[in-house]
C-alpha positions in Angstrom: 149.1 147.7 126.6 149.4 145.5 123.8 149.9 142.7 125.8 146.8 143.4 127.9 144.9 143.7 124.8 145.9 140.2 123.6 145.1 138.4 126.9 141.6 139.8 126.8 141.3 138.6 123.3 142.2 135.3 123.8 140.0 135.0 127.0 137.1 136.6 124.8 137.8 133.6 121.9 138.0 131.0 124.8 134.5 132.1 126.4 133.0 132.0 122.9 134.4 128.6 121.8 133.4 127.3 125.4 129.6 128.7 124.5 129.8 127.6 121.3 130.6 124.0 122.5 128.0 124.0 125.0 125.4 125.2 122.7 126.5 122.1 120.1 126.3 119.8 122.9 123.0 121.0 124.4 121.6 120.8 120.8 123.1 117.2 120.4 121.9 116.2 123.7 118.1 117.6 123.0 118.3 115.5 119.4 119.5 112.3 121.4 117.3 112.7 123.8 114.1 113.2 120.9 115.5 110.2 119.0 115.9 107.9 122.3 111.9 108.7 123.1 111.2 108.0 119.3 112.8 104.9 119.8 111.6 104.0 123.2 107.8 105.0 122.6 107.8 103.6 118.9 104.3 103.6 117.2 101.2 101.7 117.8 99.3 99.7 115.4 95.4 100.2 115.9 93.0 98.3 113.8 89.7 99.3 114.3 85.9 99.5 112.6 85.3 101.9 109.5 82.3 103.2 111.6 84.5 104.7 114.1 87.0 105.7 111.9 84.7 107.3 109.0 82.8 109.2 111.8 86.0 111.0 112.3 86.1 110.5 116.1 89.6 108.9 115.9 90.8 111.5 113.6 89.5 114.2 116.7 91.1 112.2 119.5 94.2 110.8 118.9 96.3 114.0 118.3 95.7 114.5 122.1 96.9 111.2 122.9 100.1 111.6 120.5 101.1 114.8 122.0 100.6 113.7 125.6 102.6 110.3 125.1 104.9 110.5 122.4 103.8 107.6 120.6 102.5 107.6 117.0 99.2 105.3 116.1 98.8 103.7 113.0 95.2 103.0 112.1 93.8 100.1 109.9 90.4 100.8 109.4 88.1 97.7 107.9 85.2 95.8 108.8 85.6 94.0 112.6 86.0 90.6 111.0 88.9 92.2 108.6 90.2 93.9 111.6 90.4 91.4 114.0 92.2 89.2 111.0 94.9 92.0 111.5 95.3 91.2 115.1 95.3 87.2 114.5 98.4 87.6 112.0 100.2 90.1 114.1 99.5 93.1 112.4 98.1 94.9 115.0 99.1 95.8 118.7 95.4 96.7 119.9 91.8 96.3 118.7 88.8 98.9 118.8 85.8 96.9 117.5 82.2 96.6 117.8 81.0 92.9 117.3 80.8 91.3 120.6 80.6 87.6 119.2 83.7 88.2 117.1 85.5 89.6 120.2 84.8 86.6 122.5 85.8 84.1 119.9 89.3 86.3 119.5 89.6 85.9 123.2 88.9 82.6 123.7 91.3 81.9 120.8 94.2 83.1 123.1 95.1 86.2 121.2 94.2 88.9 123.9 96.4 90.4 126.4 93.5 91.8 128.1 89.5 91.0 128.7 86.9 92.8 126.5 87.2 96.3 127.7 83.7 97.8 126.4 83.5 101.6 127.2 81.3 103.6 125.0 78.5 103.1 122.4 76.2 104.7 120.0 73.3 103.5 118.2 72.5 102.1 114.5 69.8 103.6 112.7 68.0 102.6 109.8 68.4 105.1 106.9 66.4 105.6 104.1 64.3 107.7 101.7 62.8 110.2 103.4 59.4 109.7 102.0 59.6 106.0 103.6 58.1 103.8 100.8 58.2 100.9 103.2 56.6 102.4 106.2 59.0 101.7 108.8 59.2 104.9 110.9 56.3 103.5 113.2 57.8 100.2 113.7 58.5 99.3 117.2 61.8 97.3 116.5 64.4 97.2 113.9 63.1 93.2 113.2 59.7 94.6 112.7 60.9 97.4 110.4 63.1 95.0 108.6 60.1 92.8 107.7 58.0 96.2 106.3 60.9 96.4 104.2 60.9 93.0 102.8 57.1 92.9 102.2 57.6 96.1 100.5 60.4 94.8 98.5 62.1 98.1 98.8 65.9 98.3 98.0 68.0 97.6 100.8 72.0 98.0 100.8 74.0 95.9 102.8 77.8 96.2 104.0 78.3 92.4 103.3 81.4 92.5 104.8 81.3 90.7 107.8 81.8 93.8 109.8 80.1 94.6 113.1 77.5 96.6 111.0 77.0 93.4 109.0 76.5 91.2 111.8 74.4 93.2 113.6 72.2 93.3 110.2 72.3 89.7 110.0 71.2 89.1 113.4 67.8 91.7 112.7 67.2 89.5 109.6 67.4 86.5 111.4 64.9 87.6 114.3 62.9 88.8 111.6 62.6 85.3 110.5 63.9 86.5 106.7 66.9 85.8 104.4 67.2 88.5 101.8 70.3 87.3 100.5 68.8 85.9 96.9 66.2 88.8 96.6 66.3 91.2 93.8 65.7 94.3 96.3 68.8 93.3 98.5 72.1 94.5 97.6 75.4 92.9 99.2 77.9 95.5 98.6 81.2 93.9 100.5 82.1 97.8 101.3 83.0 99.8 104.5 80.1 102.2 106.1 80.9 105.3 104.1 81.2 103.5 100.7 77.9 101.5 101.7 76.1 104.8 102.4 77.1 106.5 99.3 75.7 103.6 97.2 72.3 103.6 99.4 72.3 106.8 98.3 72.7 106.1 94.7 69.9 103.8 95.1 67.6 105.3 97.3 68.1 102.2 99.5 67.0 101.7 103.1 70.7 100.9 105.1 71.5 100.0 108.5 74.4 102.6 109.7 75.7 103.5 113.0 74.3 107.2 113.3 77.8 108.5 113.9 78.8 108.1 110.4 75.4 108.9 109.0 75.9 112.3 110.8 79.5 112.9 109.6 78.3 112.0 105.8 74.7 113.7 105.7 75.6 116.9 103.8 76.4 114.6 100.7 73.5 111.6 101.4 70.7 114.0 99.7 68.8 110.7 98.9 68.4 109.9 102.3 67.3 110.4 106.2 67.3 108.5 109.2 64.1 107.1 109.5 64.3 104.7 112.3 66.5 105.4 115.6 67.3 104.5 118.9 65.2 101.0 118.9 66.3 98.5 122.0 67.6 96.5 119.5 69.9 98.6 117.8 72.4 99.7 120.7 76.0 99.8 119.2 78.7 98.8 122.2 82.3 99.5 121.3 85.6 97.8 122.7 89.1 97.5 123.3 91.4 94.5 123.4 94.9 94.2 123.4 96.9 91.8 121.3 99.0 89.1 123.6 102.5 89.2 122.3 103.3 85.4 123.2 100.1 84.1 122.0 100.8 80.3 120.7 99.7 80.9 117.1 102.8 83.4 117.1 105.3 81.0 117.9 107.9 80.6 115.5 106.8 83.6 113.5 108.6 87.2 113.3 105.7 88.9 115.2 106.4 91.9 117.6 103.5 93.5 120.0 103.7 96.9 121.0 102.4 95.9 124.4 103.3 98.9 126.2 102.1 101.3 123.6 98.9 99.3 123.2 98.2 99.4 127.1 99.0 103.1 126.9 96.5 103.8 124.5 93.7 101.6 126.3 94.9 103.3 129.7 94.3 106.8 128.2 91.2 106.0 126.0 89.4 104.8 129.4 90.6 107.8 131.2 89.2 111.1 132.1 90.6 113.2 129.1 89.5 110.7 126.2 86.1 110.7 128.2 85.4 114.5 128.3 86.4 114.4 124.8 84.1 111.5 123.5 81.3 113.2 125.4 81.8 116.6 123.4 82.3 115.1 120.1 79.9 116.1 117.8 77.9 118.5 119.8 79.0 121.7 118.3 78.9 120.4 114.6 75.6 118.4 114.8 74.1 119.6 117.7 74.3 116.4 119.5 76.7 113.8 121.1 77.7 111.0 118.5 79.1 108.7 121.2 78.0 107.7 124.7 80.2 106.4 127.6 79.1 103.4 129.2 78.7 103.6 133.2 81.8 102.3 134.9 
């Protein structure tokens, strides 16, 4: 009987050790698989404009992509000119920006791994004091509105940062045949969209802004309202551009571009899931979508 009990005990102990070993093996295998996925998937460095970031869109979209893909996206947010500078120095794998002329220059200089992939838009608007001292509300175009602001010498806050928004503003001034840079009523701030709106609110100044960022901050902009919206000359188009890993400018430099990651994010942003999310962004909170998809 004692021998039988001893044999049974030995069998139980061997079974327990085997089970523990299998559990440990499973845990190690899972950890190794996760680590391998992390190494394989890596990090995507996205350089983008402040407007698409300050509006909250990226904070809304990227968790869905990261969960689906296993990638981690690091966002560097700046004016389009600075964002493109990150890509030119090899510090970004992908661009999401909104300045056609700067984008085309980037591509022509040999830095792009893709064409200019325009996929969504919103509108620039002119915000200002609710009583509209320059009387721009009924202006037919943004250029006409800028003429009225200049004639009234009403305060105007400019980003002044070589961003897509700043370049758009400069183009409107040129269309109006006005150079406001030396005027006392014109403030060139050298700041992102959010900071520029905050300063315009303090100054009770007119300001060109993308509508999405304005709506996302409107509760803090107590001195401002949207005065002029959706004129034909205020459409704001966003594009994706991949960075070319073997660009001539990178030769001999320690530059590593995550091309696979950039392509994965591009494919996702242009796909059905992201499109559905973009269409609904802002509807619940603001009663309207903040971004719109270009027809494919």
